[in-house]
gemmi code that builds the backbone of each chain (N, CA, C; Angstrom):
import gemmi

chains = {
    "A": [
        ("MET", (154.935, 131.873, -21.998), (153.263, 131.582, -22.335), (152.913, 132.851, -22.830)),
        ("SER", (152.067, 133.259, -23.873), (151.383, 134.236, -24.204), (149.733, 134.179, -23.617)),
        ("SER", (149.320, 135.050, -23.379), (147.941, 135.400, -22.972), (146.993, 135.358, -24.700)),
        ("ARG", (145.849, 134.465, -24.304), (144.965, 134.619, -25.460), (143.369, 134.616, -24.781)),
        ("SER", (142.450, 134.983, -25.832), (141.261, 135.193, -25.368), (140.776, 133.832, -25.255)),
        ("ALA", (140.247, 133.522, -23.948), (139.991, 132.316, -23.387), (137.917, 131.935, -23.949)),
        ("ILE", (137.830, 130.802, -24.353), (136.691, 130.340, -24.521), (136.148, 129.459, -23.338)),
        ("PRO", (134.714, 129.644, -23.229), (134.279, 128.703, -21.655), (134.252, 127.489, -22.318)),
        ("VAL", (134.893, 126.677, -21.636), (135.042, 124.869, -21.583), (133.710, 124.720, -22.043)),
        ("THR", (132.625, 124.812, -21.671), (130.997, 124.519, -22.152), (131.093, 124.620, -23.549)),
        ("SER", (131.768, 125.870, -24.294), (131.131, 126.108, -25.551), (132.366, 125.634, -26.385)),
        ("LEU", (133.165, 124.642, -25.949), (134.339, 124.042, -26.957), (133.605, 122.829, -27.601)),
        ("PRO", (133.721, 122.936, -29.097), (133.051, 121.525, -29.848), (134.071, 120.584, -29.932)),
        ("LYS", (133.815, 119.479, -29.938), (134.682, 118.303, -30.124), (135.304, 118.739, -31.480)),
        ("GLY", (136.593, 118.398, -31.210), (137.806, 118.762, -32.740), (138.194, 119.930, -32.385)),
        ("HIS", (137.906, 120.856, -31.330), (138.312, 122.096, -31.797), (139.991, 122.099, -31.162)),
        ("ALA", (140.861, 122.882, -31.978), (141.911, 122.808, -31.853), (142.432, 123.956, -31.304)),
        ("PHE", (143.533, 123.656, -30.295), (143.873, 125.254, -29.200), (145.191, 125.682, -30.072)),
        ("ALA", (145.163, 126.898, -29.847), (146.568, 127.307, -30.498), (147.827, 126.930, -30.004)),
        ("ARG", (148.663, 126.399, -30.845), (149.856, 126.059, -30.355), (150.485, 127.065, -29.394)),
        ("VAL", (151.419, 126.227, -28.130), (151.864, 127.169, -27.500), (153.296, 126.388, -27.394)),
        ("ARG", (154.335, 127.457, -27.411), (156.119, 127.170, -27.544), (156.231, 127.715, -26.132)),
        ("PHE", (156.740, 127.167, -25.239), (157.387, 127.336, -24.015), (158.479, 126.809, -23.716)),
        ("THR", (159.305, 126.783, -22.552), (160.383, 126.462, -21.769), (160.075, 126.173, -20.466)),
        ("ILE", (160.529, 125.291, -19.875), (160.825, 124.859, -18.379), (162.063, 125.131, -17.866)),
        ("ASP", (162.492, 126.350, -17.254), (163.851, 126.283, -16.907), (164.069, 125.525, -15.676)),
        ("ARG", (165.331, 125.378, -14.981), (165.585, 124.867, -13.783), (164.846, 125.345, -12.640)),
        ("ALA", (164.464, 126.762, -12.572), (163.999, 127.213, -11.511), (162.624, 127.114, -11.188)),
        ("GLN", (162.044, 126.770, -12.673), (160.907, 126.605, -12.593), (160.428, 125.061, -12.119)),
        ("ALA", (161.607, 124.172, -12.984), (161.405, 122.713, -12.283), (161.623, 122.648, -10.916)),
        ("ALA", (162.517, 123.373, -10.017), (162.807, 123.253, -8.807), (161.496, 124.004, -8.053)),
        ("ALA", (160.858, 124.780, -8.778), (159.658, 125.171, -7.877), (158.287, 124.459, -7.596)),
        ("TYR", (158.353, 123.344, -8.770), (157.263, 122.679, -9.142), (157.845, 121.808, -8.132)),
        ("LEU", (159.112, 121.004, -7.890), (159.465, 119.993, -7.101), (159.302, 120.373, -5.463)),
        ("GLU", (159.512, 121.971, -5.294), (159.351, 122.080, -3.791), (157.787, 121.946, -3.582)),
        ("ALA", (157.137, 122.638, -4.028), (155.655, 122.788, -4.045), (155.109, 121.557, -3.953)),
        ("THR", (155.595, 120.473, -4.774), (154.932, 119.182, -4.626), (155.466, 118.367, -3.391)),
        ("GLY", (156.552, 118.623, -2.918), (157.542, 118.041, -2.141), (158.183, 116.647, -2.551)),
        ("ASP", (158.271, 116.679, -3.687), (159.141, 115.712, -4.366), (160.343, 115.948, -4.294)),
        ("THR", (161.155, 115.001, -3.422), (162.894, 114.995, -3.489), (163.312, 114.024, -4.062)),
        ("THR", (162.755, 113.211, -5.221), (163.259, 112.014, -5.837), (164.050, 112.654, -6.984)),
        ("ASP", (164.991, 112.391, -7.393), (166.107, 112.593, -7.981), (165.988, 112.306, -9.491)),
        ("TYR", (165.796, 113.362, -10.125), (165.349, 113.498, -11.714), (166.683, 113.872, -12.777)),
        ("GLY", (167.628, 114.065, -12.100), (169.134, 114.113, -12.785), (168.841, 115.378, -13.918)),
        ("ASP", (168.889, 115.142, -14.921), (168.666, 116.385, -15.806), (167.417, 116.386, -16.921)),
        ("ALA", (166.485, 115.478, -16.274), (165.045, 115.374, -17.078), (164.440, 116.234, -16.037)),
        ("LEU", (163.070, 116.751, -16.587), (162.174, 117.435, -16.248), (161.369, 116.433, -15.841)),
        ("PRO", (160.726, 116.388, -14.371), (159.604, 115.467, -14.049), (158.588, 115.587, -15.091)),
        ("PRO", (158.337, 114.276, -15.382), (156.954, 114.387, -16.545), (155.827, 115.256, -16.129)),
        ("LEU", (155.213, 114.742, -15.082), (154.232, 115.616, -14.397), (154.246, 117.245, -14.513)),
        ("ALA", (155.706, 117.404, -13.909), (155.877, 118.986, -14.067), (155.549, 119.751, -15.822)),
        ("VAL", (155.785, 118.716, -16.464), (155.949, 119.181, -18.078), (154.268, 119.308, -18.334)),
        ("VAL", (153.436, 118.115, -18.022), (151.951, 118.175, -17.969), (151.238, 119.271, -17.453)),
        ("ALA", (151.418, 119.512, -16.120), (151.053, 120.629, -14.974), (151.154, 122.298, -15.616)),
        ("LEU", (152.308, 122.138, -16.408), (152.587, 123.301, -16.874), (151.906, 123.795, -18.308)),
        ("ALA", (151.944, 122.691, -19.057), (151.246, 122.479, -20.006), (149.755, 122.824, -19.887)),
        ("LEU", (149.018, 122.217, -19.285), (147.608, 122.309, -18.278), (147.578, 123.586, -18.334)),
        ("GLY", (148.461, 124.563, -17.466), (148.240, 125.960, -17.181), (148.160, 126.668, -18.164)),
        ("ALA", (149.315, 126.365, -19.502), (148.947, 127.207, -20.833), (147.518, 126.770, -21.494)),
        ("LEU", (147.048, 125.562, -21.345), (145.967, 125.559, -22.106), (144.943, 126.077, -21.518)),
        ("GLN", (145.137, 126.268, -20.322), (143.985, 127.080, -19.434), (143.859, 128.569, -19.541)),
        ("GLU", (145.013, 129.064, -20.348), (144.797, 130.569, -20.836), (143.881, 130.663, -21.792)),
        ("GLN", (143.865, 129.783, -22.326), (142.720, 129.409, -23.499), (141.238, 128.729, -23.513)),
        ("ILE", (141.022, 128.775, -22.222), (139.647, 127.918, -21.646), (139.497, 128.932, -20.122)),
        ("ALA", (137.928, 129.104, -20.701), (137.511, 129.991, -19.350), (136.850, 128.645, -18.362)),
        ("LEU", (136.840, 128.643, -17.333), (136.564, 127.629, -16.504), (135.321, 128.203, -15.658)),
        ("PRO", (133.962, 127.879, -15.818), (132.842, 128.670, -15.206), (133.009, 127.920, -13.456)),
        ("GLU", (132.503, 128.992, -12.589), (132.233, 128.383, -11.354), (131.693, 127.223, -11.274)),
        ("GLY", (132.273, 125.948, -10.400), (131.942, 124.876, -10.415), (132.449, 123.534, -11.525)),
        ("ALA", (133.092, 124.220, -11.708), (134.061, 123.456, -12.943), (134.911, 122.473, -12.286)),
        ("LEU", (134.841, 120.935, -12.084), (135.580, 120.226, -11.930), (136.613, 119.382, -12.663)),
        ("HIS", (138.181, 119.343, -12.454), (139.131, 118.607, -13.181), (138.653, 117.117, -12.480)),
        ("THR", (138.056, 116.089, -13.473), (137.388, 114.880, -12.954), (138.645, 113.857, -13.180)),
        ("GLY", (139.051, 113.935, -14.194), (140.126, 112.790, -14.512), (141.410, 113.301, -15.330)),
        ("GLN", (142.707, 112.204, -15.360), (143.907, 112.768, -15.857), (144.436, 111.640, -16.219)),
        ("GLU", (144.811, 111.483, -17.606), (145.553, 110.674, -17.944), (147.164, 111.096, -18.501)),
        ("VAL", (148.278, 110.652, -18.530), (149.708, 110.807, -18.932), (150.160, 109.583, -19.231)),
        ("GLU", (150.938, 109.783, -20.347), (151.792, 108.797, -20.567), (153.006, 109.580, -21.226)),
        ("HIS", (154.158, 109.033, -20.420), (155.701, 109.685, -20.718), (156.011, 108.993, -22.019)),
        ("ARG", (156.549, 109.708, -23.128), (157.358, 109.552, -24.122), (158.778, 109.270, -23.937)),
        ("MET", (159.258, 110.441, -23.831), (160.923, 110.212, -23.577), (161.118, 111.618, -22.754)),
        ("PRO", (162.113, 111.826, -22.031), (162.290, 112.839, -21.263), (162.763, 113.990, -21.931)),
        ("ALA", (162.285, 115.428, -21.267), (162.803, 116.677, -21.784), (163.827, 117.231, -20.731)),
        ("THR", (164.609, 117.975, -20.936), (165.610, 118.616, -20.295), (165.208, 120.408, -20.082)),
        ("ALA", (165.788, 120.680, -18.978), (165.249, 122.094, -18.603), (165.941, 122.732, -19.613)),
        ("GLY", (165.241, 124.132, -20.291), (165.525, 124.893, -20.923), (165.045, 124.487, -22.515)),
        ("GLU", (164.512, 123.170, -22.668), (164.443, 122.781, -24.054), (163.200, 123.453, -24.652)),
        ("ALA", (163.393, 123.769, -25.994), (162.378, 124.215, -26.365), (161.147, 123.208, -26.424)),
        ("LEU", (160.141, 123.560, -26.158), (158.923, 122.615, -26.042), (157.699, 123.212, -26.862)),
        ("GLU", (156.801, 122.394, -27.485), (155.463, 122.880, -28.160), (154.569, 122.102, -27.787)),
        ("LEU", (153.566, 122.967, -27.260), (151.809, 122.008, -26.576), (151.009, 122.345, -27.896)),
        ("ARG", (150.373, 121.310, -28.227), (149.338, 121.011, -29.146), (148.224, 120.324, -28.488)),
        ("GLY", (146.992, 120.941, -28.748), (145.881, 120.025, -28.174), (144.679, 120.422, -28.904)),
        ("GLN", (143.469, 119.063, -28.514), (142.339, 119.914, -29.402), (141.246, 118.973, -27.967)),
        ("VAL", (140.158, 119.182, -28.511), (138.901, 118.819, -27.761), (138.566, 117.411, -28.454)),
        ("ALA", (138.775, 116.180, -27.421), (139.003, 114.843, -27.886), (137.250, 114.451, -27.917)),
        ("MET", (136.724, 114.920, -26.885), (135.193, 114.507, -26.680), (134.495, 115.690, -25.932)),
        ("ARG", (133.236, 115.680, -26.011), (132.200, 116.570, -25.448), (130.615, 115.665, -25.459)),
        ("SER", (130.394, 115.875, -24.114), (128.816, 115.321, -23.886), (128.111, 116.130, -22.970)),
        ("GLU", (126.893, 116.014, -22.696), (126.335, 116.469, -21.878), (125.014, 115.553, -21.112)),
        ("ARG", (125.169, 115.413, -19.807), (124.499, 114.833, -19.015), (124.115, 115.343, -17.431)),
        ("GLN", (122.903, 115.239, -17.214), (122.282, 115.784, -16.224), (122.778, 117.106, -15.604)),
        ("GLY", (122.829, 118.184, -16.766), (122.726, 119.521, -16.640), (124.513, 119.543, -16.281)),
        ("PHE", (125.239, 118.884, -16.873), (126.698, 119.142, -16.910), (127.341, 118.698, -18.111)),
        ("VAL", (128.202, 119.658, -18.584), (129.189, 119.332, -19.967), (130.254, 118.317, -19.569)),
        ("ILE", (130.529, 117.711, -20.069), (131.601, 116.877, -20.025), (132.707, 116.903, -21.100)),
        ("THR", (133.737, 117.543, -20.917), (135.032, 117.710, -21.880), (136.075, 117.132, -21.812)),
        ("ALA", (136.749, 116.257, -22.644), (138.050, 115.636, -22.470), (138.859, 116.291, -23.570)),
        ("LEU", (139.996, 117.073, -23.078), (141.094, 117.727, -23.870), (142.326, 116.877, -23.752)),
        ("ASP", (142.699, 116.620, -25.071), (143.663, 115.509, -25.466), (145.049, 116.469, -25.936)),
        ("TYR", (146.038, 116.308, -25.361), (146.840, 117.035, -25.982), (148.322, 116.498, -25.535)),
        ("THR", (149.649, 117.038, -26.294), (150.885, 116.383, -26.590), (151.914, 117.602, -26.423)),
        ("VAL", (152.870, 117.407, -25.309), (153.785, 118.474, -25.670), (155.151, 117.902, -26.166)),
        ("SER", (155.652, 118.187, -27.074), (156.828, 117.584, -27.824), (157.977, 118.567, -27.704)),
        ("GLY", (159.171, 117.839, -27.646), (160.528, 118.512, -27.417), (161.260, 118.544, -28.863)),
        ("VAL", (162.509, 118.983, -28.636), (163.618, 118.980, -29.549), (163.781, 117.313, -30.275)),
        ("HIS", (163.411, 116.377, -29.839), (163.822, 115.105, -30.172), (162.112, 114.148, -30.772)),
        ("GLY", (161.272, 114.943, -29.906), (160.199, 114.011, -30.453), (159.129, 114.535, -29.243)),
        ("ASP", (157.934, 113.458, -29.112), (157.069, 113.744, -28.055), (157.621, 113.242, -26.782)),
        ("VAL", (157.031, 114.200, -25.888), (157.580, 114.128, -24.415), (156.624, 113.522, -23.415)),
        ("VAL", (155.351, 113.798, -23.622), (154.172, 113.299, -22.720), (152.950, 114.056, -23.707)),
        ("THR", (152.217, 112.468, -23.461), (150.739, 112.886, -23.993), (149.881, 112.670, -22.774)),
        ("ALA", (148.690, 113.671, -23.074), (147.691, 113.897, -21.827), (146.495, 113.855, -22.309)),
        ("ARG", (145.605, 113.230, -21.113), (144.511, 113.770, -21.403), (143.564, 114.063, -20.269)),
        ("THR", (142.898, 115.321, -20.288), (142.347, 115.848, -18.846), (140.869, 115.928, -19.135)),
        ("THR", (139.911, 115.776, -18.175), (138.697, 115.529, -18.478), (138.263, 116.547, -17.299)),
        ("ILE", (137.187, 117.416, -17.719), (136.724, 118.614, -16.745), (134.984, 118.685, -17.020)),
        ("MET", (134.523, 118.103, -16.188), (132.954, 118.569, -15.679), (132.903, 119.891, -15.126)),
        ("ALA", (131.768, 120.882, -16.133), (131.253, 121.743, -15.628), (129.557, 122.052, -15.766)),
        ("PRO", (129.136, 122.923, -15.030), (127.874, 122.906, -15.317), (127.225, 123.524, -16.851)),
        ("ALA", (126.214, 123.137, -16.808), (125.641, 123.349, -18.192), (125.484, 124.801, -18.062)),
        ("PRO", (125.516, 125.931, -19.400), (125.171, 127.163, -19.303), (123.737, 127.046, -19.120)),
        ("GLY", (122.804, 127.668, -18.345), (121.402, 127.933, -18.023), (121.301, 126.646, -17.294)),
        ("GLY", (121.739, 125.769, -16.660), (121.639, 124.781, -16.198), (120.832, 123.672, -16.737)),
        ("GLY", (120.800, 123.589, -17.951), (120.092, 122.407, -18.853), (121.185, 121.857, -19.350)),
        ("ALA", (120.860, 120.547, -19.849), (121.757, 119.649, -20.592), (121.183, 119.501, -21.969)),
    ],
    "B": [
        ("MET", (158.628, 91.254, -8.965), (157.936, 92.364, -9.079), (158.133, 93.560, -8.070)),
        ("ILE", (158.806, 94.764, -8.574), (159.010, 95.856, -7.964), (158.388, 96.273, -6.729)),
        ("ARG", (158.657, 96.385, -5.948), (157.471, 96.780, -4.454), (157.465, 98.180, -4.720)),
        ("VAL", (156.911, 98.960, -4.555), (156.275, 100.590, -4.393), (155.851, 100.984, -3.325)),
        ("PRO", (156.731, 101.754, -2.450), (156.652, 101.830, -0.998), (155.530, 103.137, -0.975)),
        ("ALA", (154.747, 103.479, 0.081), (153.416, 104.436, -0.543), (154.301, 105.551, 0.072)),
        ("VAL", (153.655, 106.727, -0.021), (154.204, 107.959, -0.020), (153.296, 108.708, 0.789)),
        ("ALA", (153.400, 109.267, 1.909), (152.256, 110.213, 2.584), (152.980, 111.930, 2.711)),
        ("ARG", (151.996, 112.735, 2.876), (152.458, 114.512, 2.655), (151.032, 115.051, 3.406)),
        ("GLU", (151.449, 116.096, 4.237), (150.492, 117.003, 4.378), (150.250, 117.911, 3.426)),
        ("ILE", (149.189, 118.291, 3.040), (149.083, 119.065, 1.690), (148.190, 120.420, 2.701)),
        ("ASP", (149.139, 121.646, 3.138), (148.635, 122.647, 3.739), (148.349, 123.674, 2.457)),
        ("GLN", (147.748, 124.601, 2.950), (147.127, 125.887, 2.145), (148.700, 126.540, 1.663)),
        ("ALA", (149.645, 126.573, 2.326), (151.081, 127.132, 1.877), (151.341, 126.252, 0.495)),
        ("ARG", (151.538, 124.854, 0.551), (151.814, 124.189, -0.098), (150.700, 124.300, -1.665)),
        ("ILE", (149.786, 124.809, -1.330), (148.632, 124.471, -2.265), (148.859, 125.981, -3.103)),
        ("ASP", (149.091, 127.140, -2.457), (149.473, 128.342, -2.885), (151.155, 128.274, -3.938)),
        ("ALA", (151.651, 127.305, -3.398), (153.269, 127.267, -3.904), (152.940, 126.631, -5.149)),
        ("TYR", (152.014, 125.547, -5.394), (151.722, 124.857, -6.376), (151.002, 125.791, -7.592)),
        ("ALA", (150.122, 126.475, -7.071), (149.652, 127.580, -7.828), (150.404, 128.576, -8.656)),
        ("ARG", (151.626, 129.030, -8.060), (152.589, 129.853, -8.427), (153.201, 128.916, -9.551)),
        ("ALA", (153.889, 127.394, -9.292), (154.782, 126.512, -9.942), (154.041, 126.548, -11.204)),
        ("SER", (152.984, 126.298, -11.258), (152.119, 125.383, -12.124), (151.352, 126.677, -13.290)),
        ("GLY", (151.074, 127.869, -12.407), (150.316, 128.623, -13.562), (148.774, 128.621, -13.182)),
        ("ASP", (148.489, 127.614, -12.311), (146.789, 127.414, -12.132), (146.433, 127.833, -10.997)),
        ("ALA", (145.800, 129.319, -11.460), (145.452, 130.137, -10.214), (143.904, 130.155, -10.128)),
        ("ASN", (143.462, 128.825, -10.096), (141.963, 128.969, -10.166), (141.543, 129.250, -8.922)),
        ("PRO", (140.726, 130.260, -8.374), (140.523, 130.828, -7.122), (139.981, 129.578, -6.084)),
        ("ILE", (139.250, 128.829, -6.753), (139.116, 127.750, -5.754), (139.825, 127.130, -5.236)),
        ("HIS", (141.373, 127.568, -5.441), (142.259, 126.709, -4.771), (142.919, 127.501, -3.715)),
        ("ILE", (142.738, 129.193, -4.158), (143.682, 130.029, -3.322), (143.359, 131.369, -2.732)),
        ("ASP", (141.623, 131.314, -3.276), (140.833, 132.726, -2.741), (140.039, 132.020, -1.621)),
        ("ALA", (140.537, 132.419, -0.327), (139.632, 131.519, 0.724), (138.057, 132.205, 0.567)),
        ("ALA", (138.139, 133.610, 0.412), (136.587, 134.022, 0.479), (135.731, 133.674, -0.693)),
        ("PHE", (136.604, 133.677, -1.959), (135.669, 132.819, -3.199), (135.176, 131.507, -2.936)),
        ("ALA", (136.240, 130.821, -2.281), (136.251, 128.904, -2.046), (134.971, 128.749, -1.094)),
        ("ALA", (134.589, 129.862, 0.066), (134.101, 129.851, 0.922), (132.361, 129.914, 0.279)),
        ("ALA", (132.232, 130.621, -0.586), (131.117, 130.723, -1.196), (130.589, 129.298, -2.281)),
        ("THR", (131.350, 128.789, -2.507), (131.220, 127.639, -3.464), (130.622, 126.218, -2.705)),
        ("SER", (130.053, 125.298, -3.131), (129.748, 124.271, -2.776), (130.640, 123.494, -1.809)),
        ("PHE", (132.329, 123.811, -2.027), (133.041, 123.111, -1.323), (133.365, 123.863, -0.066)),
        ("GLY", (132.742, 124.869, -0.188), (132.731, 125.760, 1.451), (134.354, 126.124, 1.753)),
        ("GLY", (135.310, 126.110, 1.091), (136.606, 126.523, 1.068), (137.668, 125.932, 0.119)),
        ("THR", (138.727, 126.269, 0.296), (139.879, 125.992, -0.563), (140.043, 124.760, -0.731)),
        ("ILE", (140.231, 123.839, -1.937), (140.886, 122.696, -2.283), (141.956, 122.621, -3.138)),
        ("ALA", (142.676, 121.329, -2.845), (143.949, 121.486, -3.469), (143.710, 121.012, -4.906)),
        ("HIS", (144.722, 121.446, -5.722), (144.667, 120.887, -7.093), (145.009, 119.211, -7.458)),
        ("GLY", (143.952, 118.934, -8.210), (144.159, 117.570, -8.278), (145.394, 117.023, -8.748)),
        ("MET", (146.208, 117.936, -9.421), (147.388, 117.692, -10.262), (148.719, 117.710, -8.896)),
        ("LEU", (148.029, 118.281, -8.037), (149.254, 118.251, -6.737), (149.255, 117.400, -6.060)),
        ("VAL", (147.954, 116.799, -6.237), (147.934, 115.543, -5.257), (148.197, 114.284, -5.508)),
        ("MET", (147.901, 114.302, -7.378), (148.292, 113.232, -8.238), (150.115, 113.097, -8.532)),
        ("ALA", (150.369, 114.247, -7.665), (152.026, 114.297, -7.979), (152.574, 113.232, -6.924)),
        ("LEU", (151.937, 113.088, -6.178), (152.513, 112.199, -4.989), (152.581, 110.597, -5.581)),
        ("LEU", (151.330, 110.492, -6.560), (151.289, 108.866, -7.234), (152.817, 108.818, -8.266)),
        ("ALA", (153.013, 110.199, -8.955), (154.239, 110.288, -9.493), (155.622, 109.967, -8.774)),
        ("GLU", (155.581, 110.669, -7.643), (156.791, 110.663, -6.701), (157.016, 108.966, -6.457)),
        ("MET", (155.829, 108.272, -6.084), (156.035, 106.925, -5.493), (156.496, 106.062, -6.882)),
        ("MET", (155.612, 106.301, -7.614), (156.530, 105.240, -8.791), (158.029, 105.675, -9.260)),
        ("HIS", (157.948, 106.861, -9.218), (159.484, 107.600, -9.714), (160.421, 106.814, -8.511)),
        ("ALA", (159.944, 107.223, -7.454), (161.027, 106.580, -6.516), (161.193, 105.107, -6.138)),
        ("ALA", (160.325, 104.279, -7.097), (160.379, 102.752, -6.810), (161.245, 102.402, -8.309)),
        ("HIS", (160.732, 103.061, -9.608), (160.912, 102.479, -10.786), (162.260, 103.625, -11.562)),
        ("GLY", (162.521, 104.755, -10.887), (163.410, 105.458, -11.281), (163.249, 105.637, -12.618)),
        ("GLU", (164.408, 105.829, -13.170), (164.706, 106.460, -14.953), (163.237, 105.840, -15.675)),
        ("ALA", (163.390, 104.472, -15.724), (162.079, 103.612, -16.340), (160.780, 104.340, -16.102)),
        ("TRP", (160.408, 105.173, -15.059), (158.965, 105.931, -14.932), (159.077, 107.138, -15.622)),
        ("VAL", (160.368, 107.878, -15.773), (160.592, 109.003, -16.293), (160.201, 108.625, -17.993)),
        ("ARG", (160.980, 107.618, -18.419), (160.676, 107.278, -19.654), (159.728, 106.646, -20.365)),
        ("THR", (159.052, 105.603, -19.460), (157.961, 105.005, -19.835), (156.553, 104.850, -19.035)),
        ("GLY", (156.662, 105.772, -18.072), (155.749, 105.660, -16.858), (154.132, 106.021, -17.447)),
        ("ALA", (153.195, 105.852, -17.226), (151.750, 106.195, -17.626), (150.964, 106.294, -16.456)),
        ("LEU", (150.259, 107.145, -16.226), (149.011, 107.303, -14.883), (147.579, 107.426, -15.706)),
        ("LYS", (147.027, 107.151, -15.005), (145.060, 107.168, -15.764), (144.445, 107.117, -14.185)),
        ("VAL", (143.804, 108.351, -13.842), (143.080, 108.467, -12.736), (141.940, 109.003, -12.800)),
        ("ARG", (140.933, 108.861, -11.973), (139.798, 109.516, -11.732), (139.823, 110.496, -10.066)),
        ("PHE", (139.508, 111.634, -10.014), (139.751, 112.313, -9.018), (138.198, 112.600, -8.629)),
        ("LYS", (138.367, 111.779, -7.157), (137.038, 111.240, -6.499), (136.389, 112.352, -5.655)),
        ("ALA", (137.325, 112.931, -4.921), (136.931, 113.645, -3.579), (138.141, 114.655, -3.501)),
        ("PRO", (137.416, 116.181, -2.993), (138.040, 117.268, -2.737), (139.415, 116.859, -1.933)),
        ("THR", (140.368, 117.227, -1.812), (141.758, 117.142, -1.078), (141.631, 118.854, -0.320)),
        ("ARG", (141.467, 118.972, 1.028), (141.357, 120.317, 1.917), (142.749, 120.357, 2.540)),
        ("PRO", (142.827, 121.678, 2.537), (144.008, 121.971, 3.518), (144.064, 121.239, 4.952)),
        ("GLY", (145.312, 120.915, 5.051), (145.232, 120.389, 6.266), (145.246, 118.740, 6.218)),
        ("ASP", (144.909, 118.244, 5.230), (144.649, 116.771, 4.965), (145.933, 116.184, 4.780)),
        ("THR", (146.325, 115.210, 5.241), (147.505, 114.240, 5.187), (147.307, 113.221, 4.347)),
        ("VAL", (147.710, 113.276, 2.966), (147.393, 112.404, 1.946), (148.382, 111.057, 2.100)),
        ("THR", (147.849, 109.839, 1.861), (149.101, 108.711, 1.105), (148.521, 107.849, 0.002)),
        ("ALA", (149.715, 108.142, -0.748), (149.669, 107.558, -1.884), (150.196, 105.962, -1.961)),
        ("SER", (149.345, 105.043, -2.637), (149.840, 103.950, -2.492), (149.475, 103.004, -3.762)),
        ("ALA", (150.105, 102.119, -3.644), (150.117, 101.107, -4.880), (149.725, 99.433, -4.421)),
        ("GLY", (148.585, 99.129, -5.018), (148.442, 97.534, -4.926), (149.243, 96.663, -5.265)),
        ("GLU", (148.737, 95.612, -5.657), (149.323, 94.169, -5.917), (149.497, 94.565, -7.765)),
        ("PRO", (150.695, 94.658, -8.379), (151.022, 94.751, -9.777), (150.959, 93.444, -10.353)),
        ("ARG", (150.215, 93.488, -11.596), (150.120, 92.540, -12.548), (151.122, 92.665, -13.637)),
        ("GLN", (151.854, 92.000, -14.487), (152.641, 92.075, -15.406), (151.847, 91.321, -16.994)),
        ("ALA", (151.996, 92.407, -18.139), (151.075, 91.988, -19.113), (151.923, 92.683, -20.111)),
        ("ALA", (152.062, 92.083, -21.493), (152.744, 93.001, -22.677), (153.756, 93.721, -22.149)),
        ("GLY", (154.594, 93.247, -21.579), (156.111, 93.632, -21.377), (155.658, 95.304, -20.284)),
        ("ARG", (154.763, 95.167, -19.392), (154.274, 96.226, -18.830), (154.018, 95.880, -17.363)),
        ("ILE", (154.316, 96.622, -16.100), (153.941, 96.577, -14.690), (152.737, 97.191, -14.609)),
        ("ASP", (151.391, 96.642, -14.385), (150.472, 97.850, -13.924), (149.797, 97.515, -12.452)),
        ("TYR", (150.075, 98.924, -11.825), (149.613, 98.651, -10.584), (148.175, 99.455, -10.304)),
        ("PRO", (147.360, 98.998, -9.347), (146.248, 99.901, -9.006), (146.904, 101.102, -8.108)),
        ("VAL", (146.680, 101.833, -8.091), (146.882, 103.021, -7.435), (145.757, 103.896, -6.831)),
        ("GLN", (146.299, 104.835, -5.822), (145.055, 105.701, -4.659), (145.537, 106.711, -4.417)),
        ("CYS", (144.996, 107.565, -3.989), (145.314, 108.326, -2.817), (144.485, 108.659, -1.451)),
        ("ALA", (144.925, 108.566, -0.433), (143.582, 108.528, 0.362), (144.274, 109.899, 1.516)),
        ("ASN", (143.162, 110.216, 2.121), (143.291, 111.086, 3.398), (143.320, 110.566, 4.618)),
        ("GLN", (143.595, 111.160, 5.730), (143.737, 110.467, 6.944), (142.388, 110.379, 7.585)),
        ("ARG", (141.601, 110.285, 7.099), (139.875, 109.450, 7.014), (139.823, 108.714, 6.330)),
        ("GLY", (140.758, 108.103, 5.503), (140.295, 106.895, 4.814), (139.835, 106.877, 3.369)),
        ("GLU", (139.547, 108.627, 3.300), (138.328, 108.439, 2.002), (139.272, 108.482, 1.032)),
        ("VAL", (139.163, 108.008, -0.112), (139.519, 107.914, -1.384), (139.589, 109.381, -2.088)),
        ("LEU", (140.630, 109.899, -2.609), (140.568, 111.029, -3.309), (141.054, 110.795, -5.062)),
        ("ILE", (141.652, 109.880, -4.557), (142.256, 109.692, -6.520), (142.361, 108.070, -6.358)),
        ("GLU", (141.952, 107.653, -7.675), (141.907, 106.373, -7.902), (142.618, 106.094, -9.414)),
        ("GLY", (142.992, 104.947, -9.840), (143.613, 104.717, -10.742), (144.556, 103.513, -11.059)),
        ("ARG", (145.350, 103.767, -12.049), (146.421, 102.601, -12.485), (147.746, 103.394, -12.865)),
        ("ALA", (148.837, 102.475, -12.714), (149.940, 103.222, -13.098), (150.661, 101.982, -13.863)),
        ("THR", (151.390, 102.532, -15.364), (151.842, 101.411, -15.321), (153.411, 101.858, -15.975)),
        ("VAL", (154.198, 100.641, -16.186), (155.403, 101.187, -16.443), (156.174, 100.068, -17.167)),
        ("ALA", (157.054, 100.144, -18.251), (157.681, 98.947, -18.686), (158.444, 98.279, -17.719)),
        ("ALA", (158.214, 96.721, -17.989), (158.824, 95.999, -16.974), (160.613, 95.820, -17.601)),
        ("PRO", (161.308, 95.736, -16.436), (162.640, 95.789, -16.545), (162.941, 94.429, -17.664)),
    ],
}
model = gemmi.Model(1)
for chain_id, residues in chains.items():
    chain = gemmi.Chain(chain_id)
    for i, (resn, *xyz) in enumerate(residues, 1):
        res = gemmi.Residue()
        res.name, res.seqid = resn, gemmi.SeqId(i, " ")
        for name, pos in zip(("N", "CA", "C"), xyz):
            atom = gemmi.Atom()
            atom.name, atom.element = name, gemmi.Element(name[0])
            atom.pos, atom.b_iso = gemmi.Position(*pos), 0.0
            res.add_atom(atom)
        chain.add_residue(res)
    model.add_chain(chain)
structure = gemmi.Structure()
structure.add_model(model)
structure.setup_entities()
């Protein structure tokens, strides 16, 4: 995953498309994720779908600056098909919704991770952040 | 209808730190005690996705490969999880419609505070 200039989440307009990110999750990364979460269930050759989402979100965060007080308020995930360790993955995403309410900007990020055989997961992350200057 | 046993786990700072490394989410609110102490939270909090992982684990344990292939989660993060909290993920009474099983799910701490609330669905066998 490469470093990109980050845009404040409160400045992202609806429809903003993030730069596509190509990445892989190797066995060691998947094992580290499972160790950290404490999940000991057996995924066989498949990557845990939420691990794919978590690392995709981490990659998206390289393109988003979160101000102090920003909160992750909602998360949606749909599994499409399993991915395997080492598989070439591509993340594409955009700002699906932006609204302002009571001094906060609420932003919904929609993103999809695709593998070599098609979409692996689709997800929506909702972030609430203080509006710049405290006004809405 | 498939029974979904609850999953409980302590979320300590070491686990939060490990999750930050594994996920790449190094927001200081999760891992920098001095920074977090100066925020409205008064201390570090766990990543919402770390706590949400208990729901995924619970559903995977019950539904196996069907969860990996067809599962879906839709949740709201309602309250912060603090280091030392013991979180219990649980599922309520399922409904079946349109070929999917739909469970109300939540994560709550040892004080009974609901941290995450939402729904989990998976294709019916």
